[in-house]
C-alpha positions, 0 to 999 in steps of 0.5 A: 503317142502323137495322137490328138483326140479330135475328129470332124464330128467334134468340130460341130455341135452335139445333136441334142444341143442342135435339137434344143436350139431348133425347138426354141427357134422353130417350134410353136412353143418356143420364143423364136429366138435363142440367146448365147450369153457371152458368146465372145469374151469381154475382151473381144467385145470391148476390142470390136466395140472400140475398133469400130466406134473409135479407131477405124478411119472409114475414108481409108479402109472403106469406100462409100456405099451407094447401092447394093449393086456394088456387092459384087465379087472383087469389090472393096469394103463399104461404109455409109453414114447418116447426117445424125452420125449413124454408120454401117460398115459392109465387110465381105469375107472375100476382102482382107479384114480391116480387123482380124478379131471381128473377121474371125468372130463373124466367121464363127457366127456364120458357121454356127448359124449354118449348123442350126439351119442344116446348111453346109458350114461354108454356105453363103461365105463364098460369093456366087453371082446370082446367089446369096453371100453373107456380108457381115455388117457393123451397125452404129445407130444414133438417135432416130425414129422408125429406124426399122419399120415392122416387117418380116423376111423370107416368110410366106408373104414374100412376093417371089416364091424363091425368097421363101425360106422358113429355115432362115435365121438372123444373128445379132451380136450385141456390142453395146449396153442398153441404158449405158450406151443408148435408150429407146425401144431397142430391137423389138421382136415378135415371138412365135406367140406374137408377143412383142419383146424388147430384147436388150431391155427385157433380156438384159443383154450384155456386150458379147451376147449373141441372139439368133432369131427366126427371120420370118418373125416380125421385127422392128426398131421404133426408136433409139435415143443417144445422149451426150457421151453415149455411143449408140446402139452397136451390133453386128448383123449377118444378112445374106445379100444377093450377089451381083456379077463382077464387072467382067462377068457382067460384060460377058453376060451382056455379050452373050445375050447380044450374040444370042439375039443377033444369032436368032435374028439371022436364023429367022432371016435365013428361013 
């Protein structure tokens, strides 16, 4: 027989597993986060870590990131760098991947998060101007204070109602090891019971561990310390960025608005 025991349903997580994950994330009795130990094999995490900390040449593979207005369909990959050596790499899915392993892992994580949030598996992967698109961000943080001030996202305190979305979760793929590659506060997360947890330290997270956490809970990074020979706090984040129109679409929108204004003025004069 040439049959293979595979179906669309088997490509998704079991309902009981999804329910268990959602209870940990959203229920008041849960911590507001869920840990996937060794979500990727050690050889994958080592490859991704080495590529982004040793081998990538940003000036050749990326352009300087200046503003989020650059996050529009068709634009290239971007990177930013701080005076202390911290770096961030923005790799939209619409571009050829600088590293295929990183690209594939990021797609898998976005698909997993979409299942957890009860969204279509392709949600926010393709850029829709005016909508949101997940742009994986590799972040290497060196020594600093108040790196991420305490805040929450997509919660009830959002000033714009359209930004309130209590389903929202963020995912963090950890690629470095607390104590070995850096020290300091690390990532601090306020649980559903409003207790502060230093995730890497208290959960003893290893490279390759994935944490999905509730976006509307307060989170922060008070400090990161890096000594000689240490690389820093290395991880991948998956923020759903607001997508600006492409240059062609932007000019088209401007032209339509101009014609509309002219037409309305002419119509008023004709009355």
